[in-house]
VOGU-3710 file (C-alpha; in Angstrom, 3 decimals, decimal comma):
1> mplitavrah> 0,262/-14,885/31,155  -0,496/-12,033/28,731  2,604/-10,709/27,002  2,533/-7,180/28,418  1,961/-8,486/31,930  4,927/-10,824/31,518  7,178/-8,031/30,234  6,291/-5,838/33,205  7,032/-8,693/35,591  10,393/-9,361/33,961
11> fqqqfqstpt> 11,235/-5,663/34,160  10,451/-5,529/37,870  12,514/-8,640/38,503  15,491/-7,541/36,411  15,705/-3,859/37,348  13,668/-3,629/40,575  11,550/-0,846/39,093  8,495/-0,207/36,958  8,931/0,709/33,273  7,920/4,218/32,311
21> qlfsapgrvn> 6,842/3,341/28,766  5,835/0,343/26,703  5,950/-0,222/22,954  4,807/-3,010/20,679  5,375/-4,062/17,070  3,743/-6,991/15,277  4,973/-9,825/13,153  3,558/-10,227/9,681  2,361/-12,710/7,120  2,710/-12,087/3,408
31> ligehtdynd> -0,473/-12,934/1,526  1,215/-12,753/-1,893  4,321/-11,189/-3,430  7,307/-13,374/-2,522  10,910/-12,311/-3,176  9,600/-9,252/-5,008  10,496/-6,729/-2,312  14,235/-6,592/-2,886  13,486/-6,392/-6,617  11,719/-3,032/-6,103
41> gfvlpcaiqf> 8,382/-4,746/-6,692  5,021/-5,120/-4,978  3,973/-7,104/-1,915  0,693/-7,662/-0,084  1,360/-8,482/3,583  -0,640/-7,830/6,716  0,524/-7,352/10,281  -0,660/-10,070/12,667  -1,621/-10,021/16,314  1,555/-11,773/17,463
51> atvlaselnq> 3,981/-9,093/18,600  7,169/-8,042/20,366  6,795/-5,788/23,403  9,471/-3,454/24,786  9,451/-1,931/28,266  11,792/0,963/28,992  13,102/3,492/31,492  16,028/5,926/31,460  18,931/4,911/33,714  21,050/8,107/33,860
61> sqviqiyaad> 24,103/6,380/32,383  25,782/5,892/29,018  24,854/2,228/28,857  21,871/0,404/27,395  20,976/-2,631/29,461  18,599/-4,872/27,515  17,178/-8,088/28,917  15,735/-10,563/26,398  13,165/-12,438/28,434  12,725/-15,119/25,765
71> ynelhlidlt> 16,393/-16,105/26,160  16,938/-15,100/29,801  19,945/-13,050/28,699  21,129/-9,542/29,572  23,198/-7,608/27,043  25,006/-4,292/27,564  25,771/-1,635/24,946  28,292/1,054/25,890  27,138/4,202/24,108  30,558/5,832/24,489
81> kaitpvatpr> 32,169/3,272/22,171  31,742/2,310/18,530  28,912/-0,190/18,141  29,883/-3,248/16,137  28,443/-6,767/15,695  29,158/-9,435/18,301  29,597/-13,172/17,937  27,077/-13,989/20,648  24,293/-13,705/21,528  22,892/-13,598/18,016
91> wanyvrgvva> 19,762/-11,643/18,975  21,912/-8,805/20,296  23,059/-7,901/16,784  19,539/-6,818/15,865  19,601/-4,488/18,868  23,091/-3,222/18,164  22,258/-2,636/14,504  19,171/-0,581/15,361  21,090/1,477/17,940  24,005/2,106/15,561
101> glinkglaip> 21,623/3,234/12,835  19,834/5,660/15,140  23,121/7,182/16,292  24,230/7,533/12,669  21,015/9,469/12,040  22,130/11,934/14,703  19,821/10,807/17,496  21,165/11,158/21,017  20,284/7,729/22,360  20,183/7,854/26,164
111> gcnlvvagnv> 21,288/5,196/28,602  18,285/3,063/29,446  17,019/-0,177/30,893  15,023/-2,319/28,485  13,133/-5,593/28,605  11,943/-7,215/25,395  9,793/-10,286/24,845  7,598/-11,561/22,062  5,119/-14,187/20,994  5,879/-14,063/17,250
121> pqgaglsssa> 6,777/-17,678/16,404  10,510/-17,714/15,685  11,966/-19,483/12,690  8,563/-19,681/11,006  8,948/-16,859/8,499  6,590/-14,527/10,371  9,240/-11,850/10,879  10,052/-11,983/14,555  13,269/-10,143/13,668  11,494/-7,222/11,973
131> slemvlglgl> 9,081/-7,051/14,899  12,071/-6,722/17,247  13,741/-4,102/15,050  10,585/-1,992/14,768  9,772/-2,008/18,463  13,366/-1,063/19,271  13,474/1,666/16,639  10,256/3,272/17,844  11,083/2,829/21,507  14,643/4,126/21,420
141> stlagaplsp> 13,876/7,053/19,109  11,023/8,025/21,423  13,365/7,923/24,421  15,690/10,167/22,404  12,847/12,632/21,911  12,583/12,141/18,141  10,195/9,259/17,311  10,899/7,857/13,851  8,282/7,858/11,117  7,187/4,358/10,039
151> adnalngqqa> 9,207/4,610/6,815  12,374/5,805/8,591  11,959/3,132/11,235  11,597/0,477/8,530  14,673/1,653/6,649  16,732/1,714/9,832  15,655/-1,835/10,671  16,462/-3,038/7,176  19,938/-1,510/7,474  20,443/-3,270/10,809
161> ehqfagcqcg> 19,496/-6,563/9,166  21,954/-5,983/6,316  24,912/-4,732/8,329  24,616/-6,563/11,643  22,551/-9,711/10,989  23,956/-10,521/7,557  20,687/-10,977/5,662  20,141/-8,803/2,587  16,389/-8,524/3,146  13,981/-6,240/1,360
171> imdqlvsaag> 11,849/-3,612/3,085  8,513/-5,432/3,358  8,837/-7,036/6,766  9,931/-3,870/8,494  7,434/-1,540/6,847  4,322/-3,604/7,468  5,433/-4,114/11,081  5,923/-0,363/11,373  2,795/0,819/9,547  0,218/-1,969/9,300
181> qaghamlldc> -3,450/-1,170/9,864  -5,929/-3,324/11,742  -8,398/-5,067/9,435  -6,336/-4,353/6,333  -3,578/-5,790/4,221  -0,920/-3,440/2,846  -0,180/-3,090/-0,859  3,384/-1,834/-0,748  5,469/-0,448/-3,577  8,930/-1,451/-2,387
191> rslefqavpm> 10,638/1,095/-4,641  8,818/4,272/-3,585  7,738/2,948/-0,151  4,256/4,199/-0,980  1,566/1,951/0,396  -2,176/1,702/0,591  -4,434/-0,148/2,981  -6,481/-2,891/1,329  -9,577/-3,921/3,303  -9,757/-7,606/4,136
201> ssslsvliin> -13,119/-9,310/3,997  -14,595/-10,004/7,408  -15,822/-13,321/5,994  -12,278/-14,697/5,630  -9,906/-16,025/8,236  -6,123/-15,865/7,910  -4,759/-19,288/8,829  -1,009/-19,761/9,149  0,309/-23,311/9,158  3,893/-23,706/10,333
211> snvkrglvds> 5,360/-26,811/8,727  8,022/-26,944/11,454  10,532/-27,887/8,769  13,839/-26,476/9,940  14,783/-23,627/7,606  18,525/-24,182/7,770  19,284/-23,061/4,201  17,256/-19,902/4,218  19,967/-17,271/4,754  22,431/-18,551/2,158
221> aynerrqqce> 19,696/-19,424/-0,344  17,994/-16,069/0,159  21,193/-14,219/-0,650  21,810/-16,530/-3,634  18,345/-15,817/-5,060  18,919/-12,115/-4,603  22,190/-12,327/-6,549  20,451/-14,240/-9,338  17,792/-11,544/-9,587  20,458/-8,849/-9,720
231> qaaqffgvka> 22,170/-10,795/-12,502  18,910/-10,812/-14,478  18,433/-7,076/-13,967  21,973/-6,448/-15,190  21,233/-8,477/-18,307  18,366/-6,127/-19,139  20,321/-3,022/-18,132  17,744/-1,956/-15,539  17,930/-1,061/-11,865  15,760/-3,978/-10,749
241> lrdvsldmle> 13,421/-6,646/-12,102  10,556/-4,270/-11,324  11,502/-2,605/-14,619  11,200/-5,783/-16,706  7,865/-6,675/-18,310  6,675/-10,175/-19,148  7,031/-9,334/-22,847  10,647/-8,219/-22,375  11,386/-11,380/-20,450  9,840/-13,705/-23,037
251> qaattlepli> 11,765/-12,040/-25,854  14,985/-12,821/-23,975  14,030/-16,393/-23,118  16,495/-17,957/-25,555  19,444/-15,700/-24,703  19,177/-15,452/-20,924  20,790/-18,246/-18,934  17,946/-20,756/-18,257  18,240/-20,687/-14,477  18,388/-16,896/-14,375
261> yqrarhvvse> 15,407/-16,757/-16,740  13,381/-18,924/-14,363  14,259/-16,798/-11,357  13,333/-13,628/-13,246  10,074/-15,140/-14,513  8,955/-15,769/-10,962  9,620/-12,194/-9,875  8,124/-10,512/-12,936  4,982/-12,661/-12,906  4,662/-12,382/-9,117
271> nartlaaaka> 4,563/-8,598/-9,352  1,625/-8,832/-11,758  -0,127/-11,373/-9,505  0,315/-9,174/-6,458  -1,353/-6,162/-8,050  -4,187/-8,362/-9,281  -4,571/-9,976/-5,859  -4,844/-6,603/-4,111  -7,716/-5,697/-6,425  -9,371/-9,075/-5,936
281> ladgdvtsls> -9,088/-8,777/-2,153  -10,555/-5,265/-2,165  -13,379/-6,393/-4,476  -14,143/-9,512/-2,458  -13,374/-11,643/-5,529  -12,320/-14,798/-3,722  -12,293/-16,972/-6,853  -9,676/-14,787/-8,532  -7,702/-14,540/-5,306  -7,689/-18,337/-5,045
291> qlmaashasm> -6,310/-18,693/-8,568  -3,646/-16,043/-8,035  -2,405/-17,611/-4,804  -2,252/-21,034/-6,483  -0,234/-19,593/-9,370  2,092/-17,869/-6,911  2,822/-21,138/-5,141  3,475/-22,960/-8,411  5,902/-20,207/-9,442  7,781/-20,427/-6,150
301> rddfaitvpa> 7,988/-24,195/-6,542  8,913/-24,439/-10,218  10,698/-21,195/-11,147  12,189/-19,945/-7,892  12,747/-23,404/-6,343  12,167/-22,378/-2,732  9,502/-24,828/-1,602  10,103/-28,239/-0,027  7,972/-31,419/-0,230  6,341/-30,845/3,154
311> idflvaeisd> 5,198/-27,363/2,122  3,902/-28,581/-1,234  2,000/-31,332/0,562  0,339/-28,875/2,944  -0,704/-26,579/0,107  -2,205/-29,495/-1,839  -4,097/-30,802/1,201  -5,531/-27,414/2,108  -6,413/-26,618/-1,493  -8,302/-29,889/-1,679
321> vignlggvrm> -10,485/-28,753/1,223  -11,124/-25,115/0,308  -11,145/-25,232/-3,504  -11,953/-21,787/-4,937  -13,580/-20,654/-1,685  -10,179/-19,409/-0,546  -6,501/-19,303/-1,409  -3,392/-21,050/-0,120  0,328/-20,741/-0,806  3,733/-20,918/0,826
331> tgggfggcvv> 4,689/-17,673/2,503  8,091/-16,363/3,530  11,636/-16,908/2,365  11,190/-20,590/1,616  12,859/-23,936/2,384  10,324/-24,686/5,102  8,474/-22,243/7,256  4,814/-21,487/6,754  1,814/-21,793/4,510  -0,836/-19,064/4,549
341> allphdlvpt> -4,471/-19,681/3,715  -7,337/-17,226/3,319  -10,549/-19,160/3,822  -14,108/-18,931/5,152  -14,292/-19,077/8,936  -16,360/-22,266/8,937  -13,712/-24,175/6,976  -10,931/-23,476/9,476  -11,738/-26,473/11,736  -11,988/-28,763/8,688
351> vmarvnatyp> -8,612/-27,653/7,346  -6,956/-27,988/10,749  -8,392/-31,491/11,181  -7,190/-32,503/7,712  -3,658/-31,237/8,370  -3,514/-32,948/11,761  -4,696/-36,201/10,191  -2,419/-36,384/7,154  0,673/-34,226/7,641  2,451/-36,232/10,397
361> afsgltatmf> 2,327/-39,426/8,337  3,797/-37,628/5,320  6,515/-35,636/7,053  7,098/-37,118/10,481  6,328/-33,657/11,860  3,360/-31,971/13,487  2,233/-28,662/12,059  1,531/-25,687/14,317  -1,443/-23,584/13,270  -2,438/-20,004/14,077
371> vctasqgaqa> -5,646/-18,197/13,248  -4,592/-14,584/12,719  -6,176/-11,187/12,361  -4,794/-8,184/10,493  -3,454/-5,939/13,243  -1,998/-2,534/14,038  1,649/-1,703/13,369  4,290/-0,452/15,814  2,917/1,804/18,508  3,650/3,352/21,858
381> leaavtaqha> 1,442/1,943/24,583  0,216/3,557/27,738  2,162/1,956/30,536  -1,018/0,905/32,304  -2,976/-0,196/29,238  -2,920/-3,605/27,606  -2,699/-3,562/23,825  -5,140/-5,992/22,231  -2,796/-7,356/19,582  0,156/-7,686/21,909
391> da> -1,708/-9,715/24,492  -2,829/-12,347/22,009
//
């Protein structure tokens, strides 16, 4: 059943009424630029057609009733009381964080009935959480009569993640979900929040391969890597590693703690790769893009230490098939999750067959694969109209 149709059906079943408005926000895949966002650096993600959809109506009360169809759970938020995190359900803290942030901005959030559901694969590093935050931020601010700009929506979602979900994420996931453009990647300056659309070649497919390795370490390791990067920035006396050049870093190689040096080298070199990759993508220079993505993966493996054997195996297998006709690398926070490949359309079946043939024997797992298209960011939908990217 298409996602929007399912959300409407859940709404009718839960609240015995028809929603008055629908909203959607996509997940994302990062093509290059890993762990650079919280270092005020550059990233090159694109929104994908997998999305979270929100259905809403006012309920003339001071309570938000939100039903998460994916978990078959109803959660209530009393708008007359202080909004704080809860122990369970975990998903509710993303909602509560978004609501608290909107109220702190001075928005008069009304009582409402909400149903939310998504088809962004969870736990795969494709930002199902940011998709949820962005659809809630747009939907609730619209109900309050003051729809947030994409940048404000992204910042509010990031704050919800920090304060209610406990992950000190950067801004990339939220902003590309809020402001992505169909057919384009987004070159984002995570310091200024300025971004530009980078056209993606119609000759290339975006293939996401979920290793299905459980990413149990990701939250603690993510925060640890962030602390290590902050330690490196403090060493150089700068606000963030964005302000450190490769020359500065190499001159400090013998005085900086070796582990901190490695972490910093990944971030500083990844920023340079990301800018080069955006140019290569815009120019249709697939050979350069292939080399840059390969170097990015090696840096994540060797300097930032966030890959795992299953991910390295997938990258090697896919690279063996596509050569310099495309690029492949791990994407996301690390310790499992996904690989992203940009490759000619006609090589997609060959790559999928290769992965299906070799990966289970290596890992004992079966990979899940998605062919994606660069899609539109968060948007209000006509209640009677199906959004193309949300019904994927």
